[in-house]
Backbone as CSV, one residue per row, in Angstrom:
resi,resn,N_x,N_y,N_z,CA_x,CA_y,CA_z,C_x,C_y,C_z
1,MET,123.954,72.919,112.249,122.807,72.934,111.217,123.689,73.617,110.047
2,SER,123.502,73.316,108.876,123.964,73.624,107.669,123.736,75.145,107.190
3,ALA,124.534,75.874,106.834,124.131,77.315,106.011,122.716,77.224,105.448
4,PRO,122.502,76.304,104.281,121.182,76.407,103.661,120.016,76.119,104.583
5,LEU,120.083,75.125,105.522,119.099,74.957,106.213,118.900,76.101,107.325
6,ASP,119.774,76.741,107.763,119.597,77.761,108.637,118.848,78.877,107.809
7,LEU,119.133,79.134,106.651,118.302,79.990,105.784,117.143,79.724,105.578
8,VAL,116.846,78.400,105.288,115.467,78.051,105.145,114.472,78.127,106.462
9,ASP,115.297,77.784,107.653,114.609,78.124,108.926,114.217,79.623,109.127
10,ALA,115.273,80.528,108.951,114.992,81.917,109.002,114.166,82.365,108.134
11,THR,113.929,81.883,106.953,113.019,82.266,105.857,111.499,81.955,106.248
12,LEU,111.331,80.889,106.941,109.965,80.425,107.346,109.587,81.364,108.611
13,ARG,110.450,81.550,109.379,110.145,82.432,110.699,109.911,83.719,110.378
14,GLU,110.570,84.423,109.238,110.187,85.736,108.753,108.885,85.663,107.953
15,ALA,108.514,84.432,107.303,107.445,84.371,106.387,106.155,84.205,107.090
16,THR,106.289,83.744,108.237,105.043,83.280,109.045,103.977,84.409,109.101
17,PRO,104.261,85.447,109.982,103.317,86.393,110.046,103.099,87.196,108.771
18,LEU,104.007,87.376,107.899,103.845,88.013,106.844,102.906,87.351,105.783
19,LEU,103.099,85.969,105.816,102.100,85.164,105.057,100.751,85.242,105.488
20,LEU,100.477,85.113,106.615,99.208,85.157,107.131,98.517,86.650,106.823
21,ALA,99.251,87.715,107.050,98.774,88.767,106.726,98.310,89.188,105.302
22,THR,99.283,88.712,104.414,99.083,88.769,103.060,97.843,87.916,102.548
23,LEU,97.569,86.762,103.103,96.102,85.981,102.757,95.068,86.809,103.131
24,GLY,95.406,87.281,104.470,94.223,88.053,104.888,93.988,89.323,104.135
25,GLY,94.855,89.927,103.497,94.549,91.114,102.661,94.133,90.743,101.305
26,VAL,94.438,89.449,100.826,93.931,88.834,99.664,92.477,88.900,99.808
27,LEU,91.859,88.269,100.851,90.462,88.031,101.171,89.682,89.356,101.260
28,SER,90.365,90.203,101.879,89.869,91.484,102.134,89.645,92.208,100.938
29,GLU,90.723,92.380,100.271,90.766,93.088,99.053,89.921,92.545,97.802
30,ARG,89.734,91.285,97.834,89.106,90.721,96.715,87.700,90.920,97.104
31,SER,87.038,91.233,98.107,85.732,91.656,98.451,85.465,93.090,98.206
32,GLY,86.664,93.629,97.961,86.487,95.327,97.685,86.842,96.039,98.934
33,VAL,87.342,95.691,99.829,87.840,96.608,100.825,89.389,96.664,100.779
34,ILE,90.047,97.840,100.606,91.310,98.256,100.827,91.729,98.127,102.122
35,ASN,92.735,97.166,102.463,92.949,96.952,103.735,94.326,97.368,104.149
36,LEU,94.484,98.609,104.650,95.725,99.192,105.114,95.756,98.958,106.622
37,GLY,94.726,98.235,107.164,94.543,97.981,108.531,95.229,97.016,109.038
38,LEU,95.808,96.111,108.303,96.521,94.706,108.499,97.608,95.052,109.673
39,GLU,98.122,96.162,109.532,99.200,96.452,110.837,98.428,96.459,112.112
40,SER,97.133,96.905,112.157,96.629,96.995,113.410,96.124,95.659,113.734
41,TYR,95.882,94.664,112.959,95.333,93.439,113.361,96.681,92.906,113.880
42,LEU,97.802,92.806,113.249,99.074,92.302,113.796,99.335,92.583,115.159
43,LEU,99.061,94.070,115.318,99.429,94.855,116.768,98.594,94.316,117.702
44,ALA,97.145,94.047,117.485,96.135,93.877,118.402,96.303,92.275,118.752
45,GLY,96.822,91.353,117.905,96.886,89.928,117.983,98.153,89.754,118.978
46,ALA,99.212,90.428,118.755,100.372,90.243,119.327,100.318,90.759,120.711
47,PHE,99.699,91.910,120.889,99.502,92.443,122.469,98.537,91.388,123.193
48,GLY,97.732,91.122,122.578,96.569,90.115,123.050,97.301,88.994,123.583
49,ALA,97.994,88.354,122.693,98.514,87.072,122.987,99.399,87.095,124.174
50,ALA,100.451,88.357,124.127,101.458,88.368,125.310,100.727,88.686,126.510
51,ALA,99.708,89.594,126.537,98.967,89.956,127.949,98.173,88.812,128.235
52,GLY,97.371,88.134,127.464,96.539,86.984,127.756,97.465,85.983,128.437
53,THR,98.692,85.570,127.724,99.542,84.457,128.205,99.925,84.788,129.669
54,LEU,100.442,86.114,129.635,101.054,86.429,131.023,99.928,86.555,132.222
55,PHE,98.610,86.755,131.848,97.567,86.871,132.764,97.164,85.534,133.219
56,THR,96.816,84.660,132.120,96.202,83.302,132.467,97.155,82.138,132.882
57,GLY,98.540,82.410,132.201,99.444,81.433,132.362,99.320,80.238,131.581
58,SER,98.444,80.494,130.333,98.228,79.495,129.486,98.631,79.813,127.904
59,LEU,99.201,79.219,127.320,99.583,79.720,125.821,98.250,79.534,124.915
60,VAL,97.496,78.452,125.307,96.301,78.389,124.438,95.296,79.507,124.634
61,LEU,94.958,79.788,125.865,94.064,81.060,126.368,94.700,82.318,125.624
62,GLY,95.997,82.429,125.884,96.671,83.610,125.363,96.554,83.860,123.792
63,ALA,96.480,82.765,123.312,96.565,82.828,121.744,95.149,83.172,121.331
64,ALA,94.213,82.625,122.074,92.618,82.797,121.856,92.361,84.247,122.196
65,ILE,93.006,84.955,123.282,92.731,86.373,123.614,93.343,87.226,122.543
66,GLY,94.545,86.794,121.841,95.179,87.421,120.848,94.211,87.528,119.556
67,LEU,93.727,86.382,119.337,92.772,86.291,118.093,91.655,87.139,118.373
68,ALA,91.061,86.975,119.554,89.677,88.026,120.000,90.113,89.350,119.723
69,ALA,91.187,89.478,120.219,91.491,91.173,120.088,91.638,91.607,118.744
70,ALA,92.300,90.730,117.890,92.391,90.939,116.267,90.865,90.917,115.614
71,LEU,90.203,90.273,116.110,88.822,90.113,115.451,87.980,91.464,115.853
72,VAL,88.109,91.915,117.228,87.462,93.174,117.456,87.813,94.307,116.675
73,VAL,89.166,94.316,116.462,89.837,95.533,115.528,89.385,95.407,114.293
74,ALA,89.238,94.030,113.816,88.830,93.786,112.198,87.310,94.131,112.230
75,LEU,86.517,93.774,113.171,85.069,94.030,113.116,84.927,95.640,113.101
76,LEU,85.643,96.464,114.012,85.453,97.908,113.885,85.836,98.343,112.623
77,HIS,86.943,97.704,112.039,87.322,98.444,110.828,86.257,97.990,109.404
78,ALA,85.619,96.871,109.674,84.714,96.458,108.691,83.540,97.266,108.801
79,LEU,82.965,97.558,109.885,81.824,98.383,110.203,82.156,99.740,109.592
80,VAL,83.190,100.291,109.779,83.480,101.693,109.167,83.570,101.683,107.855
81,CYS,84.046,100.587,107.071,84.199,100.562,105.616,82.738,100.130,104.904
82,THR,82.090,99.589,105.742,80.642,99.173,105.067,79.514,99.864,105.383
83,ARG,79.658,100.418,106.704,78.342,101.119,107.153,78.479,102.640,107.041
84,THR,79.628,103.332,106.690,79.803,104.537,106.424,80.332,104.712,105.006
85,ARG,80.499,105.930,104.455,81.056,106.230,103.385,82.701,106.716,103.593
86,ALA,83.169,106.292,104.381,84.502,106.573,105.075,85.470,106.184,103.786
87,ASP,86.596,106.899,103.497,87.603,106.382,102.807,88.411,105.176,103.207
88,HIS,88.531,104.027,102.572,89.214,102.971,102.843,90.517,103.104,103.364
89,VAL,91.397,103.878,102.575,92.750,104.112,102.896,92.791,104.967,104.317
90,VAL,91.885,105.980,104.334,92.180,106.829,105.446,91.868,106.000,106.859
91,ALA,90.581,105.266,106.693,90.305,104.247,107.651,91.203,103.359,108.322
92,GLY,92.036,102.670,107.297,93.004,101.847,107.570,94.093,102.551,108.423
93,VAL,94.814,103.580,107.768,95.798,104.384,108.372,95.448,104.911,109.838
94,ALA,94.277,105.441,109.956,93.674,105.787,111.295,93.669,104.664,112.230
95,LEU,93.296,103.484,111.789,93.061,102.404,112.690,94.484,101.858,113.177
96,ASN,95.525,102.115,112.214,96.823,101.417,112.519,97.382,102.615,113.608
97,LEU,97.240,103.805,113.482,97.770,104.827,114.391,96.936,104.596,115.847
98,LEU,95.866,104.450,115.707,94.977,104.172,116.959,95.308,103.093,117.921
99,ILE,95.600,101.854,117.061,95.925,100.714,117.639,97.191,100.666,118.134
100,ASP,98.150,101.277,117.462,99.609,101.597,117.845,99.685,102.345,119.159
101,ALA,99.039,103.386,119.308,99.006,104.184,120.494,98.218,103.417,121.623
102,ALA,97.180,102.652,121.251,96.324,102.146,122.385,97.534,100.985,123.109
103,THR,98.095,100.313,122.154,98.924,99.245,122.792,100.175,99.792,123.686
104,ILE,100.721,100.925,123.322,101.574,101.605,124.132,100.973,102.029,125.452
105,ALA,99.722,102.713,125.298,98.969,103.087,126.474,98.769,102.044,127.344
106,ALA,98.499,100.975,126.793,98.146,99.509,127.621,99.409,99.163,128.450
107,LEU,100.654,99.201,127.468,101.934,98.886,128.155,102.185,99.752,129.463
108,VAL,101.836,100.976,129.336,102.262,101.956,130.216,101.112,101.594,131.642
109,SER,99.832,101.491,131.258,99.112,101.294,132.137,99.023,99.919,132.968
110,ILE,99.648,98.954,132.337,99.374,97.447,132.781,100.969,97.232,133.267
111,TYR,101.928,97.406,132.693,103.224,97.260,133.083,104.112,98.252,133.419
112,HIS,103.558,99.532,133.288,104.245,100.863,133.701,105.626,100.848,132.845
113,THR,105.604,100.483,131.639,106.683,100.851,130.801,106.141,101.167,129.378
114,LYS,106.971,101.865,128.434,106.537,102.237,127.150,107.175,101.215,126.138
115,GLY,108.156,100.549,126.780,109.018,99.697,125.710,108.386,98.177,125.492
116,ALA,108.242,97.421,126.417,107.804,95.992,126.190,107.134,95.525,127.288
117,SER,106.379,94.499,127.074,105.860,93.541,128.218,106.909,92.768,128.821
118,PRO,106.559,92.315,130.172,107.607,91.278,130.749,107.602,90.168,129.781
119,PRO,108.849,89.464,129.918,108.892,88.231,129.220,107.950,87.032,129.784
120,LEU,107.656,86.063,128.966,106.776,85.021,129.323,107.217,84.118,130.323
121,GLY,108.649,83.937,130.386,109.151,83.251,131.451,109.693,81.716,130.703
122,ASP,110.767,81.227,131.335,111.424,80.147,130.871,110.461,78.901,130.820
123,ALA,109.637,78.762,131.631,108.566,77.641,131.720,107.608,77.681,130.480
124,LEU,107.018,78.750,130.060,106.238,78.856,129.020,107.242,78.849,127.629
125,MET,108.200,79.227,127.700,108.987,79.231,126.472,109.767,77.771,126.161
126,GLU,109.690,76.964,127.246,110.199,75.710,127.119,108.712,74.819,126.513
127,ARG,107.603,75.235,126.964,106.423,74.550,126.301,106.380,75.030,124.800
128,LEU,106.770,76.268,124.625,106.655,76.525,123.191,107.577,75.642,122.348
129,ALA,108.899,75.507,122.823,109.862,74.854,122.179,109.473,73.399,122.052
130,ALA,108.838,72.888,122.936,108.293,71.400,122.870,107.309,71.218,121.996
131,ALA,106.491,72.112,121.650,105.350,72.126,120.635,105.820,72.269,119.229
132,LYS,106.977,72.658,118.878,107.371,72.648,117.548,107.410,71.457,116.763
133,ILE,107.031,71.429,115.558,107.021,70.432,114.722,108.285,70.672,113.565
134,LEU,109.245,69.760,113.593,110.173,69.882,112.808,110.988,71.226,112.790
135,GLY,111.119,71.634,114.081,111.820,72.670,114.252,110.944,74.112,114.293
136,HIS,109.724,73.891,113.930,108.806,75.263,113.468,107.525,75.205,114.466
137,ALA,107.135,76.425,114.936,105.863,76.489,115.704,104.888,75.956,114.763
138,PRO,103.752,75.290,115.413,102.573,74.895,114.604,101.926,75.842,113.761
139,ILE,101.906,77.318,114.084,101.482,78.375,113.395,102.165,78.403,112.013
140,THR,103.479,78.215,112.080,104.094,78.363,110.850,103.494,77.234,109.614
141,TRP,103.223,76.080,110.154,102.672,75.098,109.136,101.193,75.319,109.088
142,LEU,100.593,75.882,109.969,99.233,76.611,109.613,99.114,77.511,108.453
143,ALA,100.206,78.532,108.683,100.273,79.549,107.679,100.552,78.914,106.134
144,LEU,101.431,78.010,106.090,101.527,77.410,104.962,100.317,76.653,104.289
145,GLY,99.805,75.914,105.213,98.503,75.160,104.787,97.544,76.051,104.436
146,ALA,97.418,77.346,105.059,96.335,78.347,104.696,96.382,78.716,103.202
147,VAL,97.704,78.705,102.598,97.658,78.866,101.186,96.846,78.282,100.361
148,PRO,97.003,76.918,100.237,96.038,76.114,99.316,94.468,76.302,99.898
149,LEU,94.234,76.475,101.019,92.917,76.545,101.452,92.189,77.903,101.155
150,VAL,92.977,78.967,101.259,92.404,80.138,100.790,92.089,80.219,99.268
151,ALA,93.136,79.615,98.426,93.217,79.584,96.918,91.930,78.730,96.656
152,TRP,91.604,77.578,97.464,90.568,76.624,97.009,89.333,77.202,97.491
153,THR,89.110,78.111,98.570,87.787,78.830,98.822,87.323,79.801,97.997
154,LEU,88.314,80.552,97.598,88.040,81.526,96.439,87.698,80.876,95.165
155,ALA,88.285,79.910,94.558,88.322,79.516,93.306,87.085,78.495,93.276
156,ARG,86.738,77.704,94.414,85.884,76.526,94.089,84.640,76.462,95.248
157,THR,84.456,77.524,95.887,83.320,77.326,96.944,82.367,78.650,96.663
158,LYS,81.200,78.304,97.178,80.214,79.449,96.809,80.486,80.687,97.638
159,PRO,80.940,80.479,98.797,81.289,81.873,99.550,82.469,82.598,98.972
160,GLY,83.435,81.894,98.070,84.477,82.524,97.560,83.824,83.167,96.096
161,LEU,82.950,82.363,95.489,82.380,83.191,94.356,81.744,84.436,94.804
162,ARG,80.975,84.355,95.847,80.308,85.494,96.375,81.246,86.737,96.796
163,LEU,82.340,86.152,97.415,83.373,87.243,97.713,83.857,87.898,96.436
164,ARG,84.230,87.152,95.549,84.727,87.659,94.204,83.579,88.566,93.572
165,ALA,82.279,87.967,93.583,81.413,88.830,92.932,81.222,90.417,93.471
166,VAL,81.105,90.289,94.613,81.162,91.584,95.557,82.411,92.420,95.263
167,GLY,83.405,91.773,95.148,84.672,92.651,94.812,84.482,93.197,93.401
168,GLU,84.037,92.466,92.645,84.027,92.988,91.102,82.877,93.913,90.762
169,ASN,81.563,93.508,91.361,80.368,94.323,91.060,79.265,94.142,92.198
170,PRO,79.442,94.863,93.300,78.533,94.640,94.370,77.008,94.795,93.868
171,ALA,76.742,95.636,92.952,75.247,96.180,92.664,74.682,94.793,91.941
172,CYS,75.567,94.220,91.090,75.051,93.021,90.507,74.728,91.812,91.456
173,ALA,75.692,91.641,92.447,75.667,90.518,93.474,74.470,90.857,94.432
174,GLU,74.020,92.143,94.600,72.892,92.494,95.595,71.614,92.200,94.679
175,SER,71.719,92.348,93.376,70.569,91.904,92.495,70.219,90.535,92.471
176,LEU,71.202,89.545,92.838,71.114,88.172,92.854,70.655,87.636,94.156
177,GLY,70.677,88.631,95.107,70.113,88.283,96.570,71.468,88.294,97.494
178,VAL,72.612,88.648,97.247,73.810,88.601,97.880,73.989,89.721,98.808
179,SER,74.244,89.789,99.982,74.289,91.055,100.667,75.824,91.397,100.588
180,ALA,76.073,92.588,99.772,77.449,93.026,99.729,78.019,93.382,101.202
181,VAL,77.388,94.035,101.974,77.813,94.349,103.253,78.204,93.102,103.963
182,ARG,77.384,92.289,104.018,77.612,91.023,104.962,79.089,90.257,104.326
183,VAL,78.980,90.031,103.085,80.289,89.448,102.523,81.579,90.236,102.805
184,ARG,81.507,91.727,102.728,82.621,92.455,102.999,82.987,92.307,104.574
185,VAL,81.921,92.414,105.442,82.158,92.240,106.858,82.680,90.811,107.200
186,LEU,82.491,89.932,106.543,82.731,88.457,106.693,84.283,88.327,106.218
187,ALA,84.479,89.059,105.036,85.922,88.872,104.525,86.908,89.509,105.416
188,VAL,86.605,90.779,106.020,87.564,91.398,106.881,87.525,90.877,108.075
189,LEU,86.608,90.093,108.633,86.860,89.455,109.769,87.717,88.133,109.491
190,ALA,87.763,87.526,108.506,88.507,86.526,107.986,90.201,87.002,108.087
191,ALA,90.125,88.093,107.361,91.438,88.790,107.290,91.962,89.092,108.843
192,GLY,91.192,89.546,109.584,91.545,89.897,111.063,91.881,88.565,111.652
193,LEU,91.188,87.348,111.524,91.550,86.106,111.963,93.058,85.776,111.513
194,LEU,93.185,85.561,110.209,94.340,85.244,109.788,95.541,86.258,110.130
195,THR,95.418,87.217,110.073,96.307,88.237,110.446,96.700,88.403,111.977
196,GLY,95.346,88.348,112.821,95.751,88.107,114.130,96.692,86.942,114.514
197,LEU,96.378,85.800,113.819,97.285,84.754,114.174,98.765,84.940,113.830
198,GLY,99.055,85.836,112.868,100.476,86.255,112.480,101.002,87.271,113.786
199,GLY,100.034,88.053,114.306,100.451,88.722,115.493,100.737,87.684,116.758
200,VAL,99.830,86.911,116.760,100.085,85.796,118.093,101.267,85.231,117.880
201,TYR,101.764,84.759,116.543,103.121,84.183,116.274,104.237,85.137,116.803
202,LEU,103.969,86.434,116.316,105.136,87.329,116.652,105.424,87.486,118.085
203,ALA,104.432,87.720,118.830,104.589,87.714,120.412,105.137,86.354,120.872
204,LEU,104.524,85.288,120.602,104.936,84.039,121.344,106.448,83.632,120.718
205,ASP,106.833,83.792,119.304,107.994,83.540,118.898,109.181,84.511,119.797
206,VAL,108.886,85.714,119.960,109.816,86.504,120.754,109.780,86.275,122.249
207,GLY,108.534,85.954,122.701,108.348,85.784,124.223,107.864,86.834,124.892
208,SER,107.425,87.921,124.307,106.914,89.261,124.761,106.223,90.084,123.746
209,PHE,105.734,91.307,124.273,105.330,92.142,123.224,106.187,93.551,123.290
210,SER,106.394,93.975,122.204,107.213,95.546,122.203,106.410,96.425,121.320
211,LYS,106.407,97.678,121.632,105.897,98.765,120.858,106.225,98.584,119.389
212,HIS,105.360,99.022,118.512,105.580,98.893,117.178,106.040,97.482,116.772
213,MET,105.565,96.512,117.362,105.970,95.197,117.034,105.782,94.693,115.581
214,ALA,104.759,95.268,114.942,104.479,94.665,113.734,105.514,95.095,112.713
215,GLY,106.298,96.208,112.753,107.315,96.498,112.040,107.006,96.861,110.676
216,GLY,105.700,97.134,110.426,105.407,97.493,109.042,105.022,96.364,108.256
217,ARG,104.785,95.123,108.959,104.556,93.977,108.059,103.195,93.986,107.509
218,GLY,102.291,94.936,108.124,100.939,94.894,107.457,101.103,95.479,106.109
219,TYR,101.704,96.508,106.028,102.133,97.411,104.845,102.771,96.650,103.694
220,LEU,103.797,95.684,104.152,104.548,94.830,103.416,103.567,93.780,102.767
221,ALA,102.516,93.222,103.604,101.725,92.377,103.161,100.892,92.948,102.132
222,LEU,100.570,94.026,102.321,99.578,94.663,101.286,100.336,94.838,99.880
223,ALA,101.588,95.173,100.045,102.472,95.144,98.782,102.506,93.650,98.225
224,CYS,102.658,92.688,98.998,102.606,91.335,98.378,101.331,91.089,97.727
225,VAL,100.291,91.677,98.235,99.010,91.391,97.560,98.936,92.018,96.119
226,VAL,99.540,93.225,96.168,99.449,93.822,94.853,100.627,93.090,93.912
227,ILE,101.752,92.804,94.390,102.616,91.998,93.595,102.205,90.696,93.152
228,GLY,101.195,90.166,93.947,100.780,88.855,93.501,99.376,89.006,92.682
229,LYS,98.977,90.178,92.358,97.917,90.529,91.583,96.590,90.004,92.197
230,TRP,96.449,90.014,93.518,95.257,89.669,94.242,94.680,87.959,94.219
231,ARG,95.892,87.428,93.949,95.830,85.983,93.742,96.583,85.317,95.025
232,PRO,95.849,84.219,95.657,96.477,83.767,96.845,98.141,83.132,96.698
233,TRP,98.095,82.234,95.535,99.274,81.729,95.303,100.382,82.741,94.905
234,THR,100.200,83.529,94.180,101.234,84.533,93.679,101.561,85.389,94.861
235,ALA,100.512,85.853,95.611,100.784,86.790,96.803,101.553,86.064,97.654
236,ALA,101.444,84.668,97.960,102.005,83.957,98.914,103.426,83.719,98.462
237,GLY,103.687,83.765,97.212,105.132,83.544,96.776,105.892,84.884,96.827
238,ALA,105.131,86.084,96.837,105.818,87.228,96.933,106.093,87.388,98.427
239,ALA,105.161,86.862,99.276,105.625,86.971,100.850,106.822,86.152,101.060
240,LEU,106.897,84.958,100.651,108.003,84.102,100.906,109.218,84.709,100.178
241,GLY,109.181,85.251,99.221,110.328,85.775,98.350,110.784,87.134,99.336
242,PHE,109.991,87.843,99.776,110.436,88.895,100.836,110.932,88.411,102.149
243,ALA,110.478,87.276,102.533,110.903,86.791,103.914,112.452,86.224,103.574
244,LEU,112.436,85.702,102.284,113.877,85.277,101.890,114.992,86.331,101.948
245,LEU,114.499,87.519,101.421,115.171,88.552,101.037,115.665,89.218,102.697
246,THR,114.633,89.124,103.533,114.802,89.687,105.141,115.849,88.646,105.619
247,ALA,115.888,87.235,105.394,116.693,86.234,106.041,117.976,86.436,105.527
248,LEU,118.162,86.666,104.173,119.657,87.004,103.668,120.166,88.213,104.057
249,ALA,119.298,89.449,104.318,119.770,90.758,104.882,120.266,90.305,106.383
250,ASN,119.641,89.601,107.178,120.109,89.214,108.449,121.371,88.771,108.436
251,GLN,121.480,87.696,107.601,122.947,86.884,107.460,123.979,87.818,107.135
252,LEU,123.732,88.817,106.126,124.573,89.799,105.519,125.110,90.643,106.840
253,GLN,124.330,90.929,107.613,124.643,91.616,108.812,125.704,91.079,109.754
254,VAL,125.603,89.538,109.766,126.643,88.815,110.493,127.993,88.794,109.976
255,VAL,127.926,88.593,108.483,129.294,88.119,107.943,130.026,89.503,107.115
256,THR,129.372,90.584,107.155,129.963,91.763,106.839,130.090,92.846,107.696
257,HIS,130.873,93.944,107.504,131.157,95.021,108.459,130.466,96.159,108.129
258,VAL,129.710,96.055,107.146,128.933,97.583,106.672,127.802,97.741,107.957
259,PRO,127.372,99.097,107.953,126.311,99.207,108.862,125.078,98.526,108.832
260,ASP,124.400,98.098,109.824,123.326,97.126,109.790,122.137,97.855,109.234
261,GLU,121.942,98.862,108.811,120.923,99.571,108.108,120.926,99.145,106.787
262,ILE,122.224,99.159,106.115,122.512,98.891,104.540,121.745,97.480,104.276
263,PRO,122.074,96.477,104.932,121.673,95.145,104.690,120.006,95.112,104.780
264,ARG,119.486,95.886,105.864,118.168,95.799,106.075,117.331,96.561,105.080
265,MET,118.132,97.453,104.293,117.232,97.997,102.987,116.974,97.106,101.906
266,LEU,117.805,96.023,101.962,117.927,95.356,100.580,116.296,94.673,100.314
267,PRO,115.571,94.186,101.185,114.206,93.709,100.955,113.190,94.845,100.578
268,TYR,113.431,95.995,101.189,112.609,97.149,100.770,112.977,97.878,99.470
269,VAL,114.104,97.839,98.929,114.540,98.412,97.705,114.053,97.433,96.616
270,VAL,114.161,96.046,96.839,113.677,95.223,95.930,112.158,95.318,95.826
271,THR,111.298,95.456,96.891,109.946,95.624,96.909,109.631,96.703,95.993
272,LEU,110.212,98.011,96.343,109.989,99.057,95.668,110.060,98.884,94.186
273,VAL,111.374,98.199,93.736,111.444,98.092,92.308,110.505,97.085,91.627
274,VAL,110.151,96.196,92.266,109.099,95.034,91.863,107.698,96.002,91.668
275,LEU,107.405,96.578,92.512,106.342,97.366,92.719,106.038,98.364,91.429
276,SER,106.999,98.975,91.279,107.186,99.984,90.289,107.004,99.356,88.842
277,GLY,107.283,98.222,88.580,107.133,97.574,87.340,105.821,96.902,87.270
278,ILE,105.197,96.606,88.547,103.851,95.799,88.317,102.521,96.682,88.596
279,VAL,102.379,97.710,89.371,101.301,98.346,89.719,100.557,98.906,88.430
280,GLY,101.236,99.288,87.439,100.633,99.860,86.416,99.885,98.793,85.515
281,ARG,100.542,97.639,85.543,99.745,96.366,84.755,98.816,95.501,85.535
282,ALA,98.889,95.717,86.837,98.016,94.793,87.811,96.645,95.246,87.653
283,ARG,95.676,94.452,87.495,94.408,94.787,87.585,93.605,94.535,88.906
284,PRO,93.267,95.510,89.849,92.618,95.129,90.883,91.225,94.796,90.751
285,PRO,90.575,94.261,91.638,89.087,93.938,91.601,88.281,95.256,91.460
286,ALA,87.386,95.130,90.661,86.935,96.317,89.957,86.175,97.355,90.946
287,ALA,85.638,96.801,92.159,84.974,97.560,92.944,85.920,97.838,94.351
288,LEU,87.152,97.592,94.027,87.988,97.983,95.171,88.104,99.198,95.968
289,GLY,87.626,99.578,96.998,87.685,100.931,97.752,86.303,101.334,97.485
290,GLU,85.275,100.740,96.817,83.897,101.475,96.347,83.141,101.306,97.686
291,PRO,82.632,102.513,98.187,81.825,102.577,99.308,80.411,101.874,99.319
292,LEU,79.959,101.433,100.180,78.509,100.691,100.190,77.784,101.432,101.004
293,GLY,78.094,102.039,102.277,77.198,102.617,103.052,76.555,103.994,102.624
294,GLY,75.449,104.346,103.365,74.805,105.649,102.892,75.288,106.714,103.475
């Protein structure tokens, strides 16, 4: 395969979990919930998928278990952010720490290791390879297809209008008969579903779960949301751009003799530079982070 095609393939692989988490972040934040908990959704989805597949021997059931795990974590997050007056940033960071520790504890309890779960095995990996479409997992194509779907939902549907209204002025939305709490809970659950699917992809792509597997992708997804100014298309473009930088950095490690850490810094340095020029000019949803609970 030619170098340009190799780069495209590597970019799509890097982009899949980041793109799904970014879209989840857009939905959550447009409803008014600051979602630093995306990292925990990725971890829950990845661990659930790996453990579920190993336990059942079924890739479909394993993926379903991963999605269910991510939805449980998202529901907990949604309830904390809507039913109490907890600070959204603190709640998200605390949830990330909790799920990170919980997955390591589960590795020790179930597999007697702090590092990684057992591999899925050759037979399951062959099934995954056979299910690929044009060289990529179905989840990758779902992630790309989710971009126009999320954009259309926010711009053209009644649920999307209500979500945006709650994110801008929950009191006004309430006066029109829209439950701001319900909308925010559903938005965070949608974020959990999308981001959890990204976690499922991480586990199945590697063939196992390892501690800290999300690798900061949840935080990077939130940066993409800000860079994209809370719009699905531009946020997705930021996610793809970051994935391209990561793929380029990985190739630089192969062709250069510099320490591995230096090329790996490239995407993060670029992200910091871009954020420093955008954050002051980007206008978030007016009610972002505003508590609703009593």
